[in-house]
N, CA, C and O of each residue as an XYZ file, in Angstrom:
732
protein
N      82.208      4.192      6.846
C      81.557      3.812      5.602
C      81.889      4.847      4.521
O      81.863      6.052      4.775
N      82.193      4.373      3.343
C      82.486      5.231      2.198
C      81.409      5.030      1.139
O      81.149      3.908      0.707
N      80.787      6.131      0.729
C      79.781      6.053     -0.340
C      80.472      6.050     -1.693
O      81.423      6.796     -1.924
N      79.977      5.198     -2.585
C      80.479      5.123     -3.956
C      79.278      5.175     -4.881
O      78.354      4.371     -4.760
N      79.294      6.119     -5.797
C      78.222      6.260     -6.773
C      78.787      5.950     -8.152
O      79.693      6.634     -8.630
N      78.250      4.922     -8.784
C      78.664      4.547    -10.137
C      77.652      5.124    -11.116
O      76.471      4.778    -11.076
N      78.115      5.995    -11.987
C      77.246      6.632    -12.976
C      77.579      6.049    -14.342
O      78.708      6.152    -14.822
N      76.581      5.439    -14.952
C      76.792      4.958    -16.319
C      76.813      6.176    -17.239
O      76.048      7.120    -17.040
N      77.672      6.157    -18.227
C      77.761      7.270    -19.171
C      76.422      7.511    -19.859
O      75.586      6.612    -19.949
N      76.232      8.735    -20.341
C      75.046      9.062    -21.130
C      75.092      8.371    -22.485
O      76.085      7.741    -22.848
N      74.006      8.503    -23.217
C      73.921      7.858    -24.535
C      75.084      8.295    -25.423
O      75.363      9.486    -25.565
N      75.744      7.323    -26.007
C      76.878      7.603    -26.891
C      76.393      8.017    -28.276
O      75.291      7.666    -28.697
N      77.230      8.759    -28.964
C      76.903      9.221    -30.318
C      77.025      8.098    -31.350
O      76.574      8.252    -32.485
N      77.626      6.981    -30.967
C      77.752      5.817    -31.859
C      77.532      4.559    -31.035
O      77.796      4.546    -29.833
N      77.052      3.509    -31.673
C      76.826      2.241    -30.981
C      78.141      1.541    -30.683
O      79.164      1.798    -31.318
N      78.086      0.640    -29.691
C      79.249     -0.144    -29.298
C      79.695     -0.975    -30.488
O      78.892     -1.697    -31.080
N      80.949     -0.879    -30.836
C      81.469     -1.630    -31.967
C      81.521     -0.833    -33.255
O      82.079     -1.305    -34.245
N      80.948      0.376    -33.268
C      80.975      1.213    -34.470
C      82.081      2.260    -34.426
O      82.533      2.730    -35.470
N      82.516      2.623    -33.234
C      83.504      3.683    -33.072
C      84.329      3.350    -31.834
O      83.779      2.934    -30.815
N      85.629      3.527    -31.916
C      86.516      3.213    -30.790
C      86.201      4.029    -29.544
O      86.238      3.501    -28.433
N      85.893      5.308    -29.716
C      85.723      6.177    -28.548
C      84.760      7.324    -28.846
O      85.179      8.478    -28.937
N      83.468      7.013    -28.999
C      82.520      8.088    -29.300
C      82.264      8.969    -28.080
O      82.375      8.527    -26.937
N      81.922     10.207    -28.351
C      81.457     11.093    -27.296
C      79.969     10.875    -27.083
O      79.411      9.857    -27.494
N      79.336     11.842    -26.436
C      77.905     11.750    -26.156
C      77.075     12.273    -27.314
O      77.494     13.172    -28.044
N      75.899     11.700    -27.469
C      74.898     12.240    -28.397
C      74.257     13.460    -27.727
O      74.552     13.765    -26.572
N      73.397     14.142    -28.444
C      72.675     15.272    -27.850
C      71.870     14.802    -26.635
O      71.872     15.454    -25.591
N      71.183     13.664    -26.780
C      70.437     13.106    -25.650
C      71.388     12.741    -24.507
O      71.051     12.933    -23.338
N      72.557     12.222    -24.833
C      73.541     11.876    -23.811
C      73.960     13.073    -22.980
O      74.110     12.960    -21.763
N      74.154     14.227    -23.624
C      74.490     15.453    -22.889
C      73.353     15.857    -21.959
O      73.590     16.310    -20.839
N      72.123     15.693    -22.423
C      70.960     16.001    -21.586
C      70.913     15.051    -20.379
O      70.655     15.483    -19.255
N      71.157     13.782    -20.613
C      71.185     12.805    -19.517
C      72.291     13.140    -18.516
O      72.083     13.040    -17.307
N      73.453     13.532    -19.008
C      74.566     13.899    -18.133
C      74.202     15.104    -17.272
O      74.514     15.143    -16.082
N      73.542     16.083    -17.877
C      73.109     17.269    -17.126
C      72.103     16.882    -16.046
O      72.153     17.409    -14.935
N      71.197     15.970    -16.363
C      70.203     15.529    -15.381
C      70.854     14.788    -14.212
O      70.483     15.007    -13.059
N      71.813     13.922    -14.498
C      72.475     13.216    -13.393
C      73.299     14.192    -12.556
O      73.369     14.049    -11.335
N      73.919     15.173    -13.191
C      74.673     16.188    -12.443
C      73.750     16.979    -11.528
O      74.108     17.266    -10.386
N      72.567     17.335    -12.017
C      71.606     18.071    -11.189
C      71.203     17.236     -9.973
O      71.050     17.767     -8.873
N      71.033     15.947    -10.172
C      70.674     15.049     -9.066
C      71.816     14.915     -8.059
O      71.576     14.838     -6.854
N      73.049     14.888     -8.546
C      74.204     14.667     -7.679
C      74.749     15.934     -7.026
O      75.345     15.863     -5.951
N      74.558     17.076     -7.647
C      75.203     18.311     -7.188
C      74.891     18.642     -5.731
O      75.753     19.164     -5.023
N      73.687     18.350     -5.276
C      73.332     18.667     -3.887
C      73.965     17.690     -2.888
O      74.022     17.989     -1.695
N      74.433     16.552     -3.345
C      75.042     15.548     -2.459
C      76.562     15.651     -2.407
O      77.187     15.262     -1.420
N      77.140     16.170     -3.463
C      78.593     16.152     -3.628
C      79.184     17.477     -3.154
O      78.822     18.548     -3.641
N      80.110     17.380     -2.185
C      80.801     18.576     -1.713
C      82.308     18.367     -1.845
O      82.753     17.445     -2.528
N      83.081     19.217     -1.196
C      84.538     19.178     -1.370
C      85.183     17.916     -0.798
O      86.348     17.643     -1.087
N      84.460     17.146     -0.001
C      84.994     15.891      0.534
C      85.000     14.774     -0.511
O      85.708     13.777     -0.366
N      84.217     14.952     -1.547
C      84.060     13.921     -2.575
C      85.187     13.989     -3.598
O      85.845     15.018     -3.757
N      85.392     12.885     -4.278
C      86.274     12.873     -5.438
C      85.490     12.366     -6.641
O      84.586     11.541     -6.514
N      85.855     12.874     -7.801
C      85.245     12.467     -9.062
C      86.284     11.696     -9.859
O      87.428     12.128     -9.996
N      85.870     10.546    -10.385
C      86.762      9.674    -11.146
C      86.030      9.272    -12.415
O      84.812      9.094    -12.402
N      86.763      9.129    -13.509
C      86.133      8.728    -14.763
C      86.983      7.714    -15.504
O      88.212      7.716    -15.426
N      86.294      6.856    -16.220
C      86.921      6.030    -17.244
C      87.585      6.979    -18.243
O      87.143      8.119    -18.387
N      88.626      6.539    -18.926
C      89.243      7.401    -19.940
C      88.403      7.571    -21.205
O      88.712      8.431    -22.030
N      87.361      6.781    -21.375
C      86.545      6.871    -22.591
C      85.811      8.213    -22.646
O      85.326      8.716    -21.633
N      85.741      8.779    -23.857
C      85.159     10.098    -24.059
C      83.742     10.204    -23.493
O      83.415     11.197    -22.844
N      82.902      9.202    -23.727
C      81.514      9.291    -23.274
C      81.418      9.358    -21.753
O      80.520     10.016    -21.227
N      82.317      8.695    -21.040
C      82.329      8.774    -19.575
C      82.844     10.145    -19.127
O      82.270     10.762    -18.229
N      83.918     10.617    -19.748
C      84.470     11.934    -19.379
C      83.465     13.041    -19.654
O      83.331     13.972    -18.860
N      82.759     12.944    -20.778
C      81.756     13.962    -21.096
C      80.566     13.882    -20.139
O      79.969     14.910    -19.821
N      80.212     12.694    -19.679
C      79.134     12.562    -18.698
C      79.534     13.220    -17.379
O      78.680     13.770    -16.684
N      80.798     13.174    -17.031
C      81.289     13.803    -15.801
C      81.281     15.325    -15.873
O      81.142     15.989    -14.846
N      81.425     15.885    -17.063
C      81.651     17.324    -17.203
C      80.587     18.208    -16.545
O      80.962     19.172    -15.877
N      79.292     17.943    -16.689
C      78.317     18.807    -16.016
C      78.463     18.814    -14.487
O      78.216     19.843    -13.857
N      78.858     17.694    -13.882
C      79.069     17.687    -12.429
C      80.351     18.431    -12.074
O      80.407     19.111    -11.049
N      81.370     18.312    -12.900
C      82.594     19.099    -12.711
C      82.240     20.585    -12.741
O      82.681     21.353    -11.885
N      81.444     20.984    -13.731
C      81.045     22.386    -13.857
C      80.220     22.849    -12.659
O      80.380     23.979    -12.198
N      79.342     21.991    -12.155
C      78.451     22.362    -11.048
C      79.174     22.442     -9.707
O      78.813     23.254     -8.855
N      80.192     21.606     -9.515
C      80.850     21.529     -8.205
C      82.220     22.193     -8.161
O      82.703     22.538     -7.083
N      82.847     22.375     -9.307
C      84.204     22.900     -9.333
C      85.260     21.863     -8.982
O      86.444     22.189     -8.897
N      84.847     20.625     -8.779
C      85.805     19.561     -8.471
C      86.482     19.079     -9.752
O      85.885     19.095    -10.829
N      87.710     18.661     -9.621
C      88.426     18.083    -10.761
C      88.052     16.612    -10.881
O      87.697     15.966     -9.895
N      88.135     16.100    -12.085
C      87.880     14.673    -12.300
C      89.212     13.988    -12.597
O      89.999     14.455    -13.421
N      89.445     12.878    -11.913
C      90.653     12.082    -12.134
C      90.305     10.953    -13.106
O      89.305     10.258    -12.925
N      91.116     10.779    -14.114
C      90.912      9.706    -15.091
C      91.620      8.454    -14.577
O      92.803      8.490    -14.239
N      90.877      7.347    -14.524
C      91.458      6.091    -14.056
C      91.075      4.974    -15.025
O      89.900      4.622    -15.131
N      92.052      4.418    -15.728
C      91.754      3.384    -16.723
C      91.187      2.095    -16.135
O      90.667      1.272    -16.889
N      91.263      1.888    -14.838
C      90.700      0.667    -14.257
C      89.190      0.599    -14.490
O      88.619     -0.491    -14.520
N      88.540      1.757    -14.655
C      87.084      1.794    -14.834
C      86.672      1.813    -16.305
O      85.550      2.196    -16.636
N      87.582      1.398    -17.184
C      87.293      1.352    -18.618
C      86.293      0.237    -18.911
O      86.042     -0.636    -18.079
N      85.742      0.291    -20.096
C      84.783     -0.744    -20.484
C      85.475     -2.095    -20.617
O      86.702     -2.184    -20.645
N      84.676     -3.124    -20.696
C      85.205     -4.483    -20.789
C      86.099     -4.620    -22.026
O      85.714     -4.185    -23.111
N      87.272     -5.210    -21.878
C      88.165     -5.383    -23.027
C      87.712     -6.558    -23.903
O      87.853     -7.720    -23.520
N      87.185     -6.249    -25.042
C      86.716     -7.290    -25.966
C      87.910     -7.878    -26.719
O      88.718     -7.131    -27.269
N      88.029     -9.201    -26.749
C      89.178     -9.842    -27.392
C      88.992    -10.077    -28.890
O      89.611    -10.973    -29.464
N      88.140     -9.274    -29.518
C      87.836     -9.457    -30.944
C      87.935     -8.114    -31.662
O      87.886     -7.069    -31.014
N      88.074     -8.123    -33.000
C      88.096     -6.871    -33.760
C      86.773     -6.105    -33.609
O      85.739     -6.685    -33.279
N      86.828     -4.806    -33.856
C      85.669     -3.941    -33.670
C      84.422     -4.456    -34.381
O      83.329     -4.392    -33.817
N      84.555     -4.955    -35.581
C      83.395     -5.419    -36.358
C      82.671     -6.584    -35.682
O      81.496     -6.823    -35.960
N      83.357     -7.307    -34.803
C      82.761     -8.464    -34.123
C      82.372     -8.182    -32.671
O      81.870     -9.072    -31.985
N      82.595     -6.967    -32.200
C      82.406     -6.667    -30.779
C      80.965     -6.786    -30.304
O      80.709     -7.320    -29.225
N      80.037     -6.299    -31.088
C      78.650     -6.347    -30.645
C      78.194     -7.796    -30.459
O      77.531     -8.117    -29.472
N      78.545     -8.664    -31.397
C      78.190    -10.081    -31.293
C      78.875    -10.719    -30.081
O      78.245    -11.476    -29.342
N      80.163    -10.417    -29.872
C      80.885    -10.937    -28.716
C      80.232    -10.463    -27.420
O      80.057    -11.242    -26.482
N      79.878     -9.193    -27.376
C      79.274     -8.604    -26.186
C      77.960     -9.297    -25.826
O      77.711     -9.593    -24.657
N      77.138     -9.550    -26.810
C      75.856    -10.232    -26.548
C      76.081    -11.623    -25.953
O      75.374    -12.025    -25.029
N      77.053    -12.351    -26.474
C      77.364    -13.681    -25.922
C      77.905    -13.563    -24.495
O      77.495    -14.302    -23.599
N      78.822    -12.631    -24.302
C      79.440    -12.423    -22.987
C      78.379    -12.130    -21.924
O      78.453    -12.650    -20.811
N      77.404    -11.308    -22.265
C      76.385    -10.922    -21.287
C      75.457    -12.076    -20.914
O      74.732    -11.978    -19.924
N      75.460    -13.147    -21.668
C      74.617    -14.309    -21.356
C      75.365    -15.363    -20.538
O      74.805    -16.404    -20.195
N      76.619    -15.087    -20.233
C      77.466    -16.087    -19.591
C      77.581    -15.866    -18.085
O      77.039    -14.915    -17.522
N      78.306    -16.781    -17.465
C      78.606    -16.732    -16.034
C      80.067    -16.312    -15.855
O      80.899    -16.539    -16.733
N      80.366    -15.702    -14.712
C      81.751    -15.326    -14.440
C      82.659    -16.554    -14.356
O      83.828    -16.482    -14.736
N      82.147    -17.652    -13.875
C      82.962    -18.867    -13.738
C      83.497    -19.360    -15.079
O      84.481    -20.098    -15.122
N      82.855    -18.958    -16.168
C      83.255    -19.410    -17.503
C      84.220    -18.459    -18.208
O      84.577    -18.690    -19.363
N      84.645    -17.397    -17.530
C      85.447    -16.374    -18.187
C      86.943    -16.666    -18.115
O      87.418    -17.291    -17.166
N      87.686    -16.205    -19.137
C      89.145    -16.384    -19.138
C      89.815    -15.452    -18.121
O      89.202    -14.520    -17.602
N      91.072    -15.731    -17.862
C      91.824    -14.989    -16.850
C      91.837    -13.486    -17.084
O      91.741    -12.719    -16.126
N      91.954    -13.041    -18.344
C      92.053    -11.600    -18.586
C      90.777    -10.870    -18.171
O      90.849     -9.734    -17.702
N      89.621    -11.493    -18.334
C      88.376    -10.852    -17.900
C      88.223    -10.908    -16.387
O      87.675     -9.980    -15.792
N      88.690    -11.963    -15.760
C      88.707    -12.014    -14.293
C      89.622    -10.919    -13.734
O      89.293    -10.280    -12.734
N      90.768    -10.706    -14.383
C      91.687     -9.644    -13.944
C      91.030     -8.283    -14.066
O      91.142     -7.449    -13.168
N      90.338     -8.056    -15.189
C      89.623     -6.793    -15.402
C      88.645     -6.558    -14.251
O      88.622     -5.473    -13.670
N      87.841     -7.562    -13.920
C      86.871     -7.436    -12.825
C      87.578     -7.250    -11.483
O      87.205     -6.376    -10.700
N      88.596     -8.067    -11.215
C      89.320     -7.985     -9.946
C      89.951     -6.609     -9.747
O      89.908     -6.055     -8.648
N      90.534     -6.061    -10.810
C      91.165     -4.743    -10.706
C      90.151     -3.667    -10.334
O      90.459     -2.768     -9.552
N      88.951     -3.754    -10.888
C      87.892     -2.793    -10.558
C      87.522     -2.913     -9.086
O      87.482     -1.915     -8.367
N      87.255     -4.125     -8.645
C      86.837     -4.352     -7.255
C      87.941     -3.930     -6.291
O      87.656     -3.320     -5.260
N      89.186     -4.242     -6.607
C      90.297     -3.840     -5.738
C      90.427     -2.328     -5.663
O      90.686     -1.784     -4.589
N      90.253     -1.641     -6.781
C      90.329     -0.175     -6.773
C      89.224      0.422     -5.908
O      89.453      1.385     -5.177
N      88.038     -0.146     -5.992
C      86.928      0.339     -5.165
C      87.181      0.064     -3.686
O      86.835      0.885     -2.836
N      87.772     -1.066     -3.377
C      87.913     -1.488     -1.979
C      88.918     -0.663     -1.186
O      88.981     -0.788      0.037
N      89.695      0.168     -1.844
C      90.660      1.008     -1.126
C      90.276      2.487     -1.124
O      91.046      3.325     -0.656
N      89.099      2.811     -1.641
C      88.667      4.209     -1.628
C      88.466      4.669     -0.184
O      87.879      3.956      0.629
N      88.956      5.855      0.117
C      88.839      6.386      1.477
C      87.908      7.584      1.563
O      87.560      8.034      2.654
N      87.512      8.092      0.419
C      86.618      9.253      0.383
C      85.391      8.905     -0.437
O      85.453      8.038     -1.308
N      84.266      9.577     -0.165
C      83.107      9.360     -1.030
C      83.490      9.702     -2.467
O      84.201     10.674     -2.719
N      83.009      8.890     -3.399
C      83.486      8.982     -4.777
C      82.354      8.776     -5.768
O      81.519      7.887     -5.600
N      82.334      9.613     -6.807
C      81.461      9.411     -7.958
C      82.351      8.911     -9.088
O      83.359      9.538     -9.416
N      81.977      7.782     -9.682
C      82.761      7.189    -10.763
C      81.900      7.119    -12.015
O      80.827      6.516    -12.007
N      82.372      7.736    -13.083
C      81.678      7.742    -14.371
C      82.252      6.600    -15.198
O      83.438      6.587    -15.526
N      81.399      5.650    -15.526
C      81.908      4.404    -16.071
C      80.917      3.769    -17.041
O      80.129      4.470    -17.675
N      80.955      2.462    -17.153
C      80.273      1.745    -18.226
C      79.353      0.642    -17.702
O      79.474      0.180    -16.567
N      78.438      0.248    -18.569
C      77.407     -0.758    -18.318
C      77.967     -2.016    -17.657
O      77.464     -2.448    -16.620
N      79.005     -2.603    -18.252
C      79.512     -3.872    -17.730
C      80.446     -3.701    -16.541
O      80.624     -4.644    -15.769
N      81.041     -2.539    -16.371
C      81.778     -2.265    -15.132
C      80.791     -2.297    -13.971
O      81.039     -2.933    -12.947
N      79.671     -1.603    -14.144
C      78.653     -1.565    -13.088
C      78.143     -2.973    -12.807
O      77.981     -3.350    -11.647
N      77.892     -3.746    -13.841
C      77.435     -5.121    -13.649
C      78.483     -5.978    -12.944
O      78.130     -6.801    -12.099
N      79.746     -5.805    -13.269
C      80.802     -6.569    -12.600
C      80.832     -6.259    -11.107
O      81.015     -7.156    -10.284
N      80.652     -4.993    -10.764
C      80.655     -4.582     -9.357
C      79.419     -5.122     -8.635
O      79.523     -5.618     -7.513
N      78.263     -5.027     -9.268
C      77.030     -5.550     -8.664
C      77.146     -7.060     -8.467
O      76.743     -7.581     -7.427
N      77.688     -7.758     -9.445
C      77.886     -9.202     -9.330
C      78.753     -9.529     -8.117
O      78.446    -10.445     -7.354
N      79.823     -8.785     -7.948
C      80.717     -8.992     -6.803
C      80.009     -8.670     -5.490
O      80.068     -9.460     -4.548
N      79.347     -7.528     -5.418
C      78.701     -7.097     -4.173
C      77.582     -8.046     -3.752
O      77.358     -8.259     -2.560
N      76.888     -8.609     -4.721
C      75.773     -9.511     -4.420
C      76.172    -10.989     -4.466
O      75.335    -11.874     -4.285
N      77.462    -11.241     -4.712
C      77.981    -12.611     -4.804
C      77.164    -13.443     -5.790
O      76.737    -14.559     -5.495
N      76.964    -12.862     -6.968
C      76.216    -13.531     -8.034
C      77.184    -13.983     -9.115
O      78.246    -13.389     -9.300
N      76.813    -15.029     -9.819
C      77.675    -15.574    -10.852
C      77.450    -15.024    -12.238
O      78.295    -15.191    -13.117
N      76.310    -14.361    -12.450
C      75.997    -13.870    -13.786
C      76.872    -12.673    -14.166
O      77.204    -11.837    -13.326
N      77.233    -12.610    -15.436
C      77.911    -11.424    -15.959
C      76.934    -10.249    -15.968
O      77.295     -9.135    -15.588
N      75.711    -10.497    -16.397
C      74.693     -9.446    -16.491
C      73.712     -9.591    -15.335
O      72.942    -10.550    -15.281
N      73.745     -8.634    -14.414
C      72.851     -8.652    -13.247
C      71.649     -7.742    -13.431
O      70.569     -8.025    -12.915
N      71.831     -6.651    -14.164
C      70.737     -5.734    -14.464
C      71.146     -4.845    -15.626
O      72.295     -4.875    -16.067
N      70.195     -4.048    -16.122
C      70.411     -3.182    -17.278
C      70.442     -1.724    -16.822
O      69.413     -1.051    -16.882
N      71.594     -1.214    -16.366
C      71.628      0.184    -15.937
C      71.395      1.125    -17.119
O      72.066      1.030    -18.147
N      70.452      2.016    -16.957
C      70.132      2.967    -18.012
C      71.261      3.986    -18.159
O      72.093      4.136    -17.265
N      71.279      4.675    -19.280
C      72.260      5.740    -19.485
C      72.118      6.795    -18.395
O      71.011      7.228    -18.074
N      73.247      7.202    -17.832
C      73.348      8.237    -16.799
C      72.644      7.853    -15.499
O      72.360      8.721    -14.674
N      72.358      6.566    -15.309
C      71.768      6.122    -14.046
C      72.851      6.039    -12.972
O      74.043      5.970    -13.274
N      72.414      6.047    -11.720
C      73.335      6.106    -10.586
C      73.107      4.891     -9.688
O      72.022      4.715     -9.134
N      74.124      4.066     -9.552
C      74.092      2.897     -8.671
C      74.920      3.231     -7.442
O      76.059      3.686     -7.559
N      74.349      3.007     -6.263
C      75.044      3.374     -5.027
C      75.534      2.143     -4.282
O      74.808      1.165     -4.102
N      76.787      2.224     -3.854
C      77.400      1.189     -3.022
C      77.972      1.839     -1.776
O      78.265      3.035     -1.759
N      78.125      1.045     -0.746
C      78.826      1.482      0.454
C      80.002      0.542      0.665
O      79.882     -0.674      0.516
N      81.126      1.120      1.011
C      82.321      0.349      1.324
C      82.484      0.364      2.835
O      82.658      1.423      3.438
N      82.426     -0.816      3.443
C      82.576     -0.934      4.891
C      83.580     -2.032      5.189
O      83.388     -3.186      4.804
N      84.651     -1.666      5.877
C      85.705     -2.610      6.248
C      86.199     -3.412      5.042
O      86.401     -4.623      5.127
N      86.387     -2.719      3.927
C      86.931     -3.333      2.723
C      85.948     -4.147      1.903
O      86.334     -4.749      0.901
N      84.676     -4.179      2.311
C      83.668     -4.960      1.578
C      82.647     -4.034      0.945
O      82.203     -3.060      1.554
N      82.282     -4.355     -0.288
C      81.279     -3.575     -1.007
C      79.888     -4.090     -0.679
O      79.631     -5.294     -0.682
N      78.998     -3.146     -0.395
C      77.594     -3.485     -0.150
C      76.742     -2.651     -1.093
O      76.876     -1.428     -1.144
N      75.878     -3.306     -1.829
C      74.987     -2.607     -2.747
C      73.902     -1.912     -1.947
O      73.175     -2.552     -1.187
N      73.795     -0.611     -2.116
C      72.753      0.171     -1.451
C      71.531      0.302     -2.353
O      70.402      0.095     -1.909
N      71.758      0.646     -3.617
C      70.632      0.749     -4.557
C      71.139      0.635     -5.989
O      72.208      1.136     -6.339
N      70.334     -0.042     -6.804
C      70.626     -0.126     -8.233
C      70.176      1.160     -8.904
O      69.203      1.790     -8.487
N      70.889      1.533     -9.933
C      70.466      2.674    -10.733
C      69.216      2.340    -11.526
O      68.785      1.190    -11.609
N      68.660      3.376    -12.096
C      67.484      3.212    -12.961
C      67.796      2.138    -13.999
O      68.863      2.144    -14.614
N      66.871      1.236    -14.183
C      67.098      0.107    -15.077
C      66.146      0.182    -16.259
O      64.949      0.424    -16.106
N      66.705     -0.029    -17.430
C      65.897     -0.002    -18.639
C      66.561     -0.891    -19.670
O      67.788     -0.977    -19.712
N      65.785     -1.545    -20.491
C      66.336     -2.375    -21.563
C      66.757     -1.458    -22.708
O      65.970     -1.174    -23.610
N      67.999     -1.001    -22.660
C      68.521     -0.123    -23.701
C      69.584     -0.855    -24.495
O      70.108     -1.880    -24.059
N      69.893     -0.326    -25.650
C      71.049     -0.811    -26.392
C      72.297     -0.422    -25.612
O      72.379      0.694    -25.098
N      73.249     -1.304    -25.518
C      74.512     -0.990    -24.878
C      75.326     -0.174    -25.864
O      75.640     -0.641    -26.959
N      75.669      1.060    -25.470
C      76.416      1.931    -26.380
C      77.597      2.558    -25.695
O      78.338      3.321    -26.315
């Protein structure tokens, strides 16, 4: 069995659709430090750290990197959902997308989800992945065989745990859930 911990990034310094790649807000840095404190006692040299290339995910990883001395590998497969609209329309598109079913999605969004699940299914070491709200939802949807795009509202810097057994993902626990703005 391989443990996989999905950490949603801390609060971003800008809302989704306002900035291409914001870093963390002051509160986001505090949230990142809190998740690192929670994870530091579990993570040893057998673990690997992976992050989305987005600044807010990389910055959320930094306190755990500092606490453990482990390097973080950047993997674009864990990037946020690719919105097919200009930045000014992203928030509106995102709200519609989150109300839909996976069965209604175009091929490019299915590929995005499939690539994430395939990357997770070949992990051989326990792994902490710093990623995004809808990446976590896509994984939960797959693990629970649910059709909804939005399965729950993972809070900033929350930790969702999965176990990989014989190539199949099993949800162990959902991260802290809160109705927050997606940022």
